[in-house]
ROMIMAR-950183 format. One record per residue (C-alpha): residue number from 1; z, x, y; chain. Coordinates in nm, 4 decimals, padded with zeros to 6 digits, always signed. Example, Ala and Ser with C-alpha at 12.3 -4.5 7.8 and 13.67 -1.06 7.14 Angstrom:
! ROMIMAR-950183
NODE resi       up     east    north chain
NODE    1 +00.7800 +01.2300 -00.4500     A
NODE    2 +00.7140 +01.3670 -00.1060     A
! end
This chain:
! ROMIMAR-950183
NODE resi       up     east    north chain
NODE    1 +21.5244 +04.5526 +14.0182     A
NODE    2 +21.3106 +04.4076 +13.7392     A
NODE    3 +21.1970 +04.6343 +13.4582     A
NODE    4 +20.8209 +04.6753 +13.4213     A
NODE    5 +20.6788 +04.4289 +13.1703     A
NODE    6 +20.4837 +04.6949 +12.9810     A
NODE    7 +20.5519 +04.9137 +12.6820     A
NODE    8 +20.5980 +05.2516 +12.8482     A
NODE    9 +20.6310 +05.4365 +12.5168     A
NODE   10 +20.2746 +05.3373 +12.4293     A
NODE   11 +20.1414 +05.5692 +12.6972     A
NODE   12 +20.3207 +05.8742 +12.5613     A
NODE   13 +20.1545 +05.8269 +12.2238     A
NODE   14 +19.8875 +06.0889 +12.1598     A
NODE   15 +19.7033 +05.8561 +11.9252     A
NODE   16 +19.6611 +05.6096 +12.2101     A
NODE   17 +19.4834 +05.8581 +12.4347     A
NODE   18 +19.2891 +06.0341 +12.1636     A
NODE   19 +18.9371 +06.0936 +12.2958     A
NODE   20 +18.6568 +05.9120 +12.1219     A
NODE   21 +18.4501 +06.1811 +11.9561     A
NODE   22 +18.1249 +06.2368 +12.1409     A
NODE   23 +18.2404 +06.0824 +12.4697     A
NODE   24 +18.0931 +06.2486 +12.7785     A
NODE   25 +18.0935 +06.1688 +13.1499     A
NODE   26 +17.7475 +06.2015 +13.3050     A
NODE   27 +17.8791 +06.1350 +13.6579     A
NODE   28 +18.2369 +06.2444 +13.7239     A
NODE   29 +18.2968 +06.3137 +14.0953     A
NODE   30 +18.5644 +06.5614 +14.1987     A
NODE   31 +18.8721 +06.4615 +14.3925     A
NODE   32 +18.7590 +06.4720 +14.7568     A
NODE   33 +18.4326 +06.2934 +14.6783     A
NODE   34 +18.6112 +06.0288 +14.4734     A
NODE   35 +18.8707 +05.9245 +14.7311     A
NODE   36 +18.6193 +05.9468 +15.0171     A
NODE   37 +18.3891 +05.7075 +14.8308     A
NODE   38 +18.6887 +05.4771 +14.7889     A
NODE   39 +18.7281 +05.4660 +15.1675     A
NODE   40 +19.0474 +05.6712 +15.1813     A
NODE   41 +19.1363 +05.9501 +15.4210     A
NODE   42 +19.0683 +06.2964 +15.2788     A
NODE   43 +19.3190 +06.5488 +15.4173     A
NODE   44 +19.1487 +06.8402 +15.5881     A
NODE   45 +19.3242 +07.0692 +15.3414     A
NODE   46 +19.1439 +06.8990 +15.0529     A
NODE   47 +18.8143 +06.8718 +15.2402     A
NODE   48 +18.8095 +07.2485 +15.3064     A
NODE   49 +18.6556 +07.3742 +14.9861     A
NODE   50 +18.6852 +07.7159 +14.8270     A
NODE   51 +18.4357 +07.9824 +14.9259     A
NODE   52 +18.4329 +08.1921 +14.6082     A
NODE   53 +18.2797 +08.1417 +14.2660     A
NODE   54 +18.3658 +08.4131 +14.0135     A
NODE   55 +18.0947 +08.5077 +13.7644     A
NODE   56 +18.2749 +08.7750 +13.5639     A
NODE   57 +18.3004 +08.7964 +13.1871     A
NODE   58 +18.6297 +08.6457 +13.0605     A
NODE   59 +18.9107 +08.8811 +12.9648     A
NODE   60 +18.9202 +09.0008 +12.6013     A
NODE   61 +19.2254 +08.9067 +12.3932     A
NODE   62 +19.3239 +09.2711 +12.3494     A
NODE   63 +19.4651 +09.2659 +12.7023     A
NODE   64 +19.7141 +08.9976 +12.5949     A
NODE   65 +19.8092 +09.1504 +12.2618     A
NODE   66 +19.7983 +09.5307 +12.2745     A
NODE   67 +20.1229 +09.6929 +12.3929     A
NODE   68 +19.9292 +09.9877 +12.5351     A
NODE   69 +19.8294 +09.7741 +12.8361     A
NODE   70 +20.1874 +09.6890 +12.9345     A
NODE   71 +20.2626 +10.0229 +13.1097     A
NODE   72 +19.9254 +10.0044 +13.2828     A
NODE   73 +20.0028 +09.6537 +13.4122     A
NODE   74 +20.3392 +09.7758 +13.5403     A
NODE   75 +20.1745 +10.0595 +13.7328     A
NODE   76 +19.8696 +09.8746 +13.8641     A
NODE   77 +20.0009 +09.5215 +13.9173     A
NODE   78 +20.3783 +09.4918 +13.9268     A
NODE   79 +20.4259 +09.8146 +14.1250     A
NODE   80 +20.1347 +09.7397 +14.3578     A
NODE   81 +20.1232 +09.3648 +14.4321     A
NODE   82 +20.3257 +09.1241 +14.6420     A
NODE   83 +20.5306 +08.9006 +14.4119     A
NODE   84 +20.7874 +08.6293 +14.4728     A
NODE   85 +21.1369 +08.7549 +14.3881     A
NODE   86 +21.3597 +08.4607 +14.4849     A
NODE   87 +21.4119 +08.1863 +14.7408     A
NODE   88 +21.6068 +08.2412 +15.0626     A
NODE   89 +21.8499 +07.9705 +14.9541     A
NODE   90 +21.9405 +08.1803 +14.6468     A
NODE   91 +22.1215 +08.4233 +14.8794     A
NODE   92 +22.2435 +08.2013 +15.1656     A
NODE   93 +22.5128 +08.4249 +15.3203     A
NODE   94 +22.4909 +08.7769 +15.4592     A
NODE   95 +22.5760 +09.0134 +15.1742     A
NODE   96 +22.4548 +08.7794 +14.8994     A
NODE   97 +22.2211 +08.9500 +14.6552     A
NODE   98 +22.0339 +08.8886 +14.3319     A
NODE   99 +21.8282 +09.0950 +14.0921     A
NODE  100 +21.4599 +09.0375 +14.0314     A
NODE  101 +21.3425 +09.1659 +13.6950     A
NODE  102 +20.9781 +09.2028 +13.5973     A
NODE  103 +20.9034 +09.3710 +13.2655     A
NODE  104 +21.1207 +09.6856 +13.2503     A
NODE  105 +21.1505 +09.6993 +13.6300     A
NODE  106 +21.4438 +09.5668 +13.8314     A
NODE  107 +21.4912 +09.5193 +14.2048     A
NODE  108 +21.7872 +09.4204 +14.4201     A
NODE  109 +21.7241 +09.1578 +14.6901     A
NODE  110 +21.9942 +09.1242 +14.9595     A
NODE  111 +22.0384 +08.9086 +15.2683     A
NODE  112 +22.1146 +09.1939 +15.5066     A
NODE  113 +22.1381 +08.9780 +15.8201     A
NODE  114 +22.1377 +08.6129 +15.9173     A
NODE  115 +21.7584 +08.6028 +15.9024     A
NODE  116 +21.6906 +08.9415 +15.7443     A
NODE  117 +21.6240 +09.0420 +15.3855     A
NODE  118 +21.5889 +09.3818 +15.2232     A
NODE  119 +21.4946 +09.4937 +14.8744     A
NODE  120 +21.5592 +09.8117 +14.6771     A
NODE  121 +21.5021 +09.9597 +14.3360     A
NODE  122 +21.7998 +09.8218 +14.1428     A
NODE  123 +21.9333 +10.1616 +14.0400     A
NODE  124 +22.2317 +10.3627 +14.1616     A
NODE  125 +22.1290 +10.7047 +14.2932     A
NODE  126 +22.4123 +10.8686 +14.0953     A
NODE  127 +22.3412 +10.7893 +13.7290     A
NODE  128 +22.1073 +10.4911 +13.7504     A
NODE  129 +22.3451 +10.2076 +13.6622     A
NODE  130 +22.1911 +09.8737 +13.7682     A
NODE  131 +22.3695 +09.7669 +14.0844     A
NODE  132 +22.3043 +09.3942 +14.0535     A
NODE  133 +22.2860 +09.2063 +13.7251     A
NODE  134 +22.1614 +08.8599 +13.6380     A
NODE  135 +22.4729 +08.7123 +13.8037     A
NODE  136 +22.4381 +08.6838 +14.1853     A
NODE  137 +22.6771 +08.8995 +14.3862     A
NODE  138 +22.8227 +08.8965 +14.7373     A
NODE  139 +23.0070 +09.1295 +14.9737     A
NODE  140 +22.9654 +09.3548 +15.2737     A
NODE  141 +22.8842 +09.6571 +15.0577     A
NODE  142 +22.6831 +09.7305 +14.7471     A
NODE  143 +22.9090 +09.9245 +14.5137     A
NODE  144 +22.8165 +10.0635 +14.1749     A
NODE  145 +23.0486 +09.9260 +13.9033     A
NODE  146 +23.0291 +10.2574 +13.7126     A
NODE  147 +23.1584 +10.5224 +13.9569     A
NODE  148 +23.1957 +10.3279 +14.2850     A
NODE  149 +22.9163 +10.4937 +14.4775     A
NODE  150 +22.8812 +10.2625 +14.7766     A
NODE  151 +22.5959 +10.1535 +15.0014     A
NODE  152 +22.5794 +09.9238 +15.3033     A
NODE  153 +22.3493 +09.6224 +15.3195     A
NODE  154 +22.0686 +09.8360 +15.4613     A
NODE  155 +22.0883 +10.0544 +15.1483     A
NODE  156 +22.2509 +10.3520 +15.3266     A
NODE  157 +22.4890 +10.5603 +15.1163     A
NODE  158 +22.8347 +10.5205 +15.2750     A
NODE  159 +23.0868 +10.6631 +15.0259     A
NODE  160 +23.1005 +10.8813 +14.7169     A
NODE  161 +23.4345 +10.9332 +14.5414     A
NODE  162 +23.5041 +11.3113 +14.5373     A
NODE  163 +23.2159 +11.3569 +14.7783     A
NODE  164 +23.2950 +11.7273 +14.8072     A
NODE  165 +23.1479 +11.7799 +14.4597     A
NODE  166 +22.8035 +11.6478 +14.5589     A
NODE  167 +22.6577 +11.8848 +14.8166     A
NODE  168 +22.3155 +11.7178 +14.8210     A
NODE  169 +22.4393 +11.3574 +14.8222     A
NODE  170 +22.3827 +11.2876 +15.1898     A
NODE  171 +22.2876 +10.9446 +15.3228     A
NODE  172 +21.9481 +11.0888 +15.4136     A
NODE  173 +21.8793 +11.2091 +15.0597     A
NODE  174 +22.0637 +10.9606 +14.8376     A
NODE  175 +22.0511 +10.6176 +14.9954     A
NODE  176 +21.8922 +10.3358 +14.7940     A
NODE  177 +21.5173 +10.3526 +14.7523     A
NODE  178 +21.3538 +10.0649 +14.9424     A
NODE  179 +21.0600 +09.8473 +14.8535     A
NODE  180 +20.8668 +09.6262 +15.0915     A
NODE  181 +21.0257 +09.2866 +15.1520     A
NODE  182 +20.8980 +08.9859 +15.3476     A
NODE  183 +20.9287 +08.6077 +15.3487     A
NODE  184 +20.7007 +08.3063 +15.3604     A
NODE  185 +20.7917 +07.9406 +15.3217     A
NODE  186 +21.1535 +08.0077 +15.2275     A
NODE  187 +21.0391 +08.2460 +14.9536     A
NODE  188 +21.1350 +08.6140 +14.9441     A
NODE  189 +20.8600 +08.8503 +14.8272     A
NODE  190 +20.8696 +09.2175 +14.7366     A
NODE  191 +20.6109 +09.4893 +14.6878     A
NODE  192 +20.7196 +09.8272 +14.5459     A
NODE  193 +20.4150 +09.9926 +14.7047     A
NODE  194 +20.5271 +10.1120 +15.0483     A
NODE  195 +20.1632 +10.1711 +15.1452     A
NODE  196 +20.0444 +09.8206 +15.0584     A
NODE  197 +19.9188 +09.5850 +15.3279     A
NODE  198 +20.1351 +09.2999 +15.4594     A
NODE  199 +20.2299 +08.9884 +15.2657     A
NODE  200 +20.0240 +08.7729 +15.5040     A
NODE  201 +19.7073 +08.9399 +15.3779     A
NODE  202 +19.7991 +08.8861 +15.0124     A
NODE  203 +19.8500 +08.5118 +15.0630     A
NODE  204 +19.5066 +08.4675 +15.2194     A
NODE  205 +19.4246 +08.1154 +15.3343     A
NODE  206 +19.7274 +07.9574 +15.1651     A
NODE  207 +19.9814 +07.9661 +15.4554     A
NODE  208 +19.7296 +07.7912 +15.6809     A
NODE  209 +19.7057 +07.5039 +15.4346     A
NODE  210 +20.0854 +07.4745 +15.4129     A
NODE  211 +20.1461 +07.4466 +15.7880     A
NODE  212 +20.2095 +07.0727 +15.7546     A
NODE  213 +20.4091 +07.1153 +15.4328     A
NODE  214 +20.6630 +07.3857 +15.5257     A
NODE  215 +20.8164 +07.5257 +15.2093     A
NODE  216 +21.1173 +07.6561 +15.4032     A
NODE  217 +21.2204 +07.2925 +15.4661     A
NODE  218 +21.2872 +07.2386 +15.0969     A
NODE  219 +21.5709 +07.2949 +14.8546     A
NODE  220 +21.5854 +07.3621 +14.4821     A
NODE  221 +21.6956 +07.0458 +14.3009     A
NODE  222 +21.6279 +07.1763 +13.9476     A
NODE  223 +21.5799 +07.5354 +13.8323     A
NODE  224 +21.4656 +07.6409 +13.4852     A
NODE  225 +21.3980 +07.9827 +13.3355     A
NODE  226 +21.2226 +07.9435 +13.0011     A
NODE  227 +21.1721 +08.2342 +12.7636     A
NODE  228 +20.8393 +08.2028 +12.5845     A
NODE  229 +20.6881 +08.4041 +12.3002     A
NODE  230 +20.3571 +08.4520 +12.4745     A
NODE  231 +20.1928 +08.6993 +12.7095     A
NODE  232 +20.2568 +08.6245 +13.0778     A
NODE  233 +19.8834 +08.5974 +13.1468     A
NODE  234 +19.8048 +08.3254 +12.8964     A
NODE  235 +20.1285 +08.1558 +13.0024     A
NODE  236 +20.0155 +08.1121 +13.3604     A
NODE  237 +19.6556 +08.0342 +13.2598     A
NODE  238 +19.7768 +07.7091 +13.1032     A
NODE  239 +19.8627 +07.5894 +13.4536     A
NODE  240 +19.5387 +07.6911 +13.6219     A
NODE  241 +19.3436 +07.3958 +13.4834     A
NODE  242 +19.3717 +07.0251 +13.4114     A
NODE  243 +19.1349 +07.0380 +13.1156     A
NODE  244 +19.4302 +07.0379 +12.8736     A
NODE  245 +19.5742 +06.7062 +12.9986     A
NODE  246 +19.3695 +06.5038 +12.7483     A
NODE  247 +19.5719 +06.6154 +12.4472     A
NODE  248 +19.8770 +06.7817 +12.6013     A
NODE  249 +20.0084 +06.5220 +12.8489     A
NODE  250 +19.9389 +06.1746 +12.7065     A
NODE  251 +20.2142 +06.0162 +12.9151     A
NODE  252 +20.0334 +06.1188 +13.2331     A
NODE  253 +19.6887 +05.9907 +13.1381     A
NODE  254 +19.7290 +05.6372 +13.2798     A
NODE  255 +19.8737 +05.7746 +13.6065     A
NODE  256 +19.6806 +06.0932 +13.6894     A
NODE  257 +19.3036 +06.1331 +13.6797     A
NODE  258 +19.2556 +06.4823 +13.5391     A
NODE  259 +18.8831 +06.4200 +13.4975     A
NODE  260 +18.8546 +06.3960 +13.8776     A
NODE  261 +19.0367 +06.7250 +13.9350     A
NODE  262 +18.9033 +06.9450 +14.2151     A
NODE  263 +18.9239 +07.3246 +14.1847     A
NODE  264 +18.8804 +07.5766 +14.4661     A
NODE  265 +18.8928 +07.9570 +14.4803     A
NODE  266 +18.9188 +08.1969 +14.7737     A
NODE  267 +18.8764 +08.5724 +14.7415     A
NODE  268 +18.8633 +08.8693 +14.9770     A
NODE  269 +18.9524 +09.2366 +14.9529     A
NODE  270 +19.3231 +09.1607 +14.9800     A
NODE  271 +19.3880 +08.8107 +14.8440     A
NODE  272 +19.3053 +08.6055 +14.5350     A
NODE  273 +19.4221 +08.2463 +14.5748     A
NODE  274 +19.3119 +07.9168 +14.4266     A
NODE  275 +19.3981 +07.5476 +14.4205     A
NODE  276 +19.3829 +07.2445 +14.1945     A
NODE  277 +19.4042 +06.8812 +14.3143     A
NODE  278 +19.4457 +06.5862 +14.0774     A
NODE  279 +19.4661 +06.2265 +14.2044     A
NODE  280 +19.7478 +05.9879 +14.1157     A
NODE  281 +19.7178 +05.6152 +14.0442     A
NODE  282 +19.3621 +05.6740 +13.9329     A
NODE  283 +19.3651 +05.6498 +13.5519     A
NODE  284 +19.2106 +05.9433 +13.3733     A
NODE  285 +18.8467 +05.9029 +13.2799     A
NODE  286 +18.9382 +05.9076 +12.9123     A
NODE  287 +19.1487 +05.5894 +12.9411     A
NODE  288 +19.0095 +05.4251 +13.2571     A
NODE  289 +18.8610 +05.1306 +13.0676     A
NODE  290 +19.1987 +05.0481 +12.9099     A
NODE  291 +19.4300 +05.0900 +13.2113     A
NODE  292 +19.4364 +04.8487 +13.5031     A
NODE  293 +19.5415 +04.9692 +13.8503     A
NODE  294 +19.8481 +04.7476 +13.8175     A
NODE  295 +19.9550 +04.9133 +13.4919     A
NODE  296 +19.9010 +05.2575 +13.6436     A
NODE  297 +20.1155 +05.1587 +13.9419     A
NODE  298 +20.3968 +05.0246 +13.7237     A
NODE  299 +20.4021 +05.3465 +13.5218     A
NODE  300 +20.3976 +05.5587 +13.8391     A
NODE  301 +20.6881 +05.3646 +13.9878     A
NODE  302 +20.8864 +05.3936 +13.6661     A
NODE  303 +20.8274 +05.7701 +13.6532     A
NODE  304 +20.9122 +05.8339 +14.0195     A
NODE  305 +21.2035 +05.5919 +14.0528     A
NODE  306 +21.0214 +05.3540 +14.2877     A
NODE  307 +21.0776 +04.9754 +14.2918     A
NODE  308 +20.8573 +04.7713 +14.0620     A
NODE  309 +20.5762 +04.6199 +14.2694     A
NODE  310 +20.5932 +04.2444 +14.3335     A
NODE  311 +20.3724 +04.0220 +14.1254     A
NODE  312 +20.0122 +04.0327 +14.2421     A
NODE  313 +20.0452 +04.3735 +14.4131     A
NODE  314 +19.8398 +04.6683 +14.2880     A
NODE  315 +19.5368 +04.4942 +14.1438     A
NODE  316 +19.3030 +04.7526 +14.2974     A
NODE  317 +19.3264 +05.1317 +14.3047     A
NODE  318 +19.3432 +05.1284 +14.6844     A
NODE  319 +19.6269 +04.8765 +14.6846     A
NODE  320 +19.8166 +05.0616 +14.4120     A
NODE  321 +19.7931 +05.3943 +14.5936     A
NODE  322 +19.8946 +05.2392 +14.9261     A
NODE  323 +20.2006 +05.0715 +14.7690     A
NODE  324 +20.3111 +05.3929 +14.5971     A
NODE  325 +20.2736 +05.5894 +14.9208     A
NODE  326 +20.4711 +05.3313 +15.1185     A
NODE  327 +20.7586 +05.3330 +14.8695     A
NODE  328 +20.7542 +05.7136 +14.8538     A
NODE  329 +20.8073 +05.7215 +15.2313     A
NODE  330 +21.0973 +05.4764 +15.1967     A
NODE  331 +21.2527 +05.6768 +14.9122     A
NODE  332 +21.2532 +06.0057 +15.1031     A
NODE  333 +21.3841 +05.8328 +15.4135     A
NODE  334 +21.6719 +05.6772 +15.2223     A
NODE  335 +21.7593 +05.9827 +15.0114     A
NODE  336 +21.7136 +06.2675 +15.2580     A
NODE  337 +21.6433 +06.1188 +15.5979     A
NODE  338 +21.2966 +06.2750 +15.5924     A
NODE  339 +21.0341 +06.0665 +15.7696     A
NODE  340 +20.6875 +06.0929 +15.6162     A
NODE  341 +20.5463 +05.8023 +15.8165     A
NODE  342 +20.1816 +05.8668 +15.8980     A
NODE  343 +20.1256 +06.1172 +15.6191     A
NODE  344 +19.8155 +06.0673 +15.4084     A
NODE  345 +19.8324 +05.8881 +15.0756     A
NODE  346 +19.7035 +06.2108 +14.9236     A
NODE  347 +20.0016 +06.4081 +15.0578     A
NODE  348 +20.2476 +06.1518 +14.9257     A
NODE  349 +20.1261 +06.0859 +14.5702     A
NODE  350 +19.8629 +06.3358 +14.4520     A
NODE  351 +19.9110 +06.6746 +14.2834     A
NODE  352 +19.8090 +06.9752 +14.4955     A
NODE  353 +19.8866 +07.2970 +14.3078     A
NODE  354 +19.8226 +07.6409 +14.4601     A
NODE  355 +19.8232 +07.9861 +14.3039     A
NODE  356 +19.8386 +08.3406 +14.4420     A
NODE  357 +19.7760 +08.6454 +14.2225     A
NODE  358 +19.9531 +08.7737 +14.0237     A
NODE  359 +20.1841 +08.4865 +13.9249     A
NODE  360 +20.3035 +08.2518 +14.2031     A
NODE  361 +20.2415 +07.8730 +14.2030     A
NODE  362 +20.3625 +07.6716 +14.5059     A
NODE  363 +20.2739 +07.2993 +14.5306     A
NODE  364 +20.1686 +07.1125 +14.8472     A
NODE  365 +20.2807 +06.7577 +14.9226     A
NODE  366 +20.5224 +06.5213 +14.7515     A
NODE  367 +20.3208 +06.4102 +14.4473     A
NODE  368 +20.4677 +06.6949 +14.2419     A
NODE  369 +20.6681 +06.9321 +14.4603     A
NODE  370 +20.7099 +07.2065 +14.2031     A
NODE  371 +20.7151 +07.5861 +14.2106     A
NODE  372 +20.6252 +07.8178 +13.9205     A
NODE  373 +20.6481 +08.1896 +13.8620     A
NODE  374 +20.5637 +08.3982 +13.5540     A
NODE  375 +20.6929 +08.7463 +13.4698     A
NODE  376 +20.6647 +08.9686 +13.1616     A
NODE  377 +20.9887 +09.0032 +12.9683     A
NODE  378 +21.0808 +09.3636 +12.8883     A
NODE  379 +20.8043 +09.5843 +12.7561     A
NODE  380 +20.6633 +09.3501 +12.4943     A
NODE  381 +20.3181 +09.1907 +12.5411     A
NODE  382 +20.4482 +08.8983 +12.3333     A
NODE  383 +20.7197 +08.7619 +12.5634     A
NODE  384 +20.7473 +08.6282 +12.9173     A
NODE  385 +20.9685 +08.4152 +13.1411     A
NODE  386 +20.8425 +08.1017 +13.3145     A
NODE  387 +21.0539 +08.0002 +13.6127     A
NODE  388 +21.0226 +07.6395 +13.7309     A
NODE  389 +21.1794 +07.4813 +14.0382     A
NODE  390 +21.1654 +07.1273 +14.1665     A
NODE  391 +21.1683 +07.1600 +14.5453     A
NODE  392 +21.2805 +06.8530 +14.7387     A
NODE  393 +21.2256 +06.8024 +15.1143     A
NODE  394 +21.4951 +06.8479 +15.3775     A
NODE  395 +21.5149 +06.7414 +15.7384     A
NODE  396 +21.3978 +07.0408 +15.9415     A
NODE  397 +21.6940 +07.2681 +16.0149     A
NODE  398 +21.9311 +07.0896 +15.7751     A
NODE  399 +22.1641 +07.2939 +15.5578     A
NODE  400 +22.0519 +07.3537 +15.2023     A
NODE  401 +22.2648 +07.1917 +14.9313     A
NODE  402 +22.4437 +07.4221 +14.6919     A
NODE  403 +22.1983 +07.5920 +14.4578     A
NODE  404 +22.2018 +07.4157 +14.1198     A
NODE  405 +22.2849 +07.5891 +13.7951     A
NODE  406 +21.9918 +07.7773 +13.6478     A
NODE  407 +21.9043 +07.6357 +13.3074     A
NODE  408 +21.8204 +07.9365 +13.0899     A
NODE  409 +21.6200 +07.7991 +12.7972     A
NODE  410 +21.5903 +08.0399 +12.5078     A
NODE  411 +21.2839 +08.0930 +12.2903     A
NODE  412 +21.3849 +07.8329 +12.0317     A
NODE  413 +21.5193 +07.5743 +12.2780     A
NODE  414 +21.3425 +07.2914 +12.4616     A
NODE  415 +21.3811 +07.1182 +12.7937     A
NODE  416 +21.4908 +06.8029 +12.6110     A
NODE  417 +21.7966 +07.0028 +12.4960     A
NODE  418 +21.8984 +07.0124 +12.8639     A
NODE  419 +21.9072 +06.6508 +12.9936     A
NODE  420 +21.9726 +06.7689 +13.3500     A
NODE  421 +21.6148 +06.9038 +13.3661     A
NODE  422 +21.4798 +06.5461 +13.3508     A
NODE  423 +21.1049 +06.4942 +13.3765     A
NODE  424 +21.0543 +06.8616 +13.4637     A
NODE  425 +21.1918 +06.9720 +13.1286     A
NODE  426 +21.0031 +06.6995 +12.9416     A
NODE  427 +20.6647 +06.7975 +13.0849     A
NODE  428 +20.7451 +07.1650 +13.0238     A
NODE  429 +20.8035 +07.0834 +12.6569     A
NODE  430 +20.4578 +06.9273 +12.6312     A
NODE  431 +20.3009 +07.2487 +12.7616     A
NODE  432 +20.5101 +07.4715 +12.5375     A
NODE  433 +20.3738 +07.2969 +12.2283     A
NODE  434 +20.0455 +07.4777 +12.2901     A
NODE  435 +20.1449 +07.8043 +12.4542     A
NODE  436 +20.2905 +07.9936 +12.1590     A
NODE  437 +20.0110 +07.8679 +11.9340     A
NODE  438 +19.7607 +08.0140 +12.1823     A
NODE  439 +19.9223 +08.3548 +12.1395     A
NODE  440 +19.9158 +08.3229 +11.7601     A
NODE  441 +19.5550 +08.2071 +11.7759     A
NODE  442 +19.4543 +08.5123 +11.9771     A
NODE  443 +19.5946 +08.7317 +11.7017     A
NODE  444 +19.4104 +08.5242 +11.4421     A
NODE  445 +19.0717 +08.5459 +11.6158     A
NODE  446 +18.7838 +08.7365 +11.4582     A
NODE  447 +18.7787 +09.0694 +11.6497     A
NODE  448 +18.4021 +09.0367 +11.6869     A
NODE  449 +18.4464 +08.7314 +11.9134     A
NODE  450 +18.7995 +08.7824 +12.0501     A
NODE  451 +18.7344 +08.6528 +12.3994     A
NODE  452 +18.7408 +08.2935 +12.5407     A
NODE  453 +18.4567 +08.0837 +12.6732     A
NODE  454 +18.5491 +07.9128 +13.0013     A
NODE  455 +18.4231 +07.5905 +13.1625     A
NODE  456 +18.2252 +07.6312 +13.4840     A
NODE  457 +18.4483 +07.3940 +13.6862     A
NODE  458 +18.7528 +07.2847 +13.4881     A
NODE  459 +18.8483 +07.6463 +13.4066     A
NODE  460 +18.7046 +07.8282 +13.7065     A
NODE  461 +19.0546 +07.9254 +13.8213     A
NODE  462 +19.1172 +08.0954 +13.4872     A
NODE  463 +18.7961 +08.2899 +13.5358     A
NODE  464 +18.9095 +08.3757 +13.8902     A
NODE  465 +19.2418 +08.5044 +13.7572     A
NODE  466 +19.0555 +08.7209 +13.5071     A
NODE  467 +18.8434 +08.8577 +13.7911     A
NODE  468 +19.1523 +08.9499 +13.9966     A
NODE  469 +19.3188 +09.1083 +13.6928     A
NODE  470 +19.0078 +09.3101 +13.6039     A
NODE  471 +18.9871 +09.4315 +13.9634     A
NODE  472 +19.3540 +09.5285 +13.9772     A
NODE  473 +19.3414 +09.7101 +13.6443     A
NODE  474 +19.0093 +09.8826 +13.7153     A
NODE  475 +18.8562 +09.7530 +13.3917     A
NODE  476 +18.4942 +09.8437 +13.3239     A
NODE  477 +18.3823 +09.5900 +13.0636     A
! end
């Protein structure tokens, strides 16, 4: 394989992609309009546009900074909403279990049957010792490490040493306390509110759009948990828009057209979901006059491990996208035996990122098949955990490979300190350069104007998140 005859490092240089002051785009079509005008198939999932436009006032910075809101968030969001706790592959055998921690709360998720999952408050009924720690556990019973109180996989109390001393400790009265548990797309969700509606309602339109991209037919190739000194809300907001690409992701500018990003929101009484689509092999508007389709294709192939295109191939955007899609099909066929023949170019190369309130980000297609989740860390408004997975496709029904090691990245560490995280860790580092400075900047803001101003399109998903948060918290502002 020949190496691309271009200086790749040039395109990771922020000075190279620095916007010319005063530049504006009087006519910048969004994704579906752009590729349709280019004569390319628009997937029905992209053509079906969002039906909701939030018009609320943005959230004041106090809600990110003041510790008094943390207990209220726990009560009104984390104890009331469906949230992703793990993937099914994390607990592959009956009796496998993991903890899911969110703020000060902790829950135990167990595979209780071949295709059955249950979840409980992660607290022994005797003296509250956590039953499952950060290390996954297995076995046909759940036994407290402190005094050996024992429960079966359905949470039923089965044995108490010196049981005669505990008159009230019957299975009826002292079994584990359940929470709602359900699955979608290979993901296991919990909701501590036993009166809450079903998971299907909370996901809204999203499962319909993923019917041809089944998330259960995927496996975790890379898993990262990054501790960040920032509030969980502003952490996830950074991933609700492509407006930051200009200065945050210079290496992606020649490959992905953030200026053509399409944003869509859907809202009803039970679900708040949204989507972002950014095209690949369409140079960003900020650098489009300096990047040829051929250069964009060479950079894409280098990034994704595809063969360098033959001389003379990729001189138009259409040709470049078609070549990248063809080689993506060949790559997945060779590596995993997955046949994507007939799938749209959009499915194969573009970025389709979804979000469901409060903090879950699944991605559709193969362009970037990632998965994000954000949770508060402890009871501080200043710390959170971002979980990132790279989900690769499997042949339907195939066994999942062994779950990879989770790379725990501490506050002062970077993805580049963990070479096994590859491009995922590198891109994460670019985002982290801004995130903690956002939190510091909120604290530095003049209290008289301590609230953001949000773009009408590029940041509409941030506004939508604020709307869902305000609704959940019952804020009158």
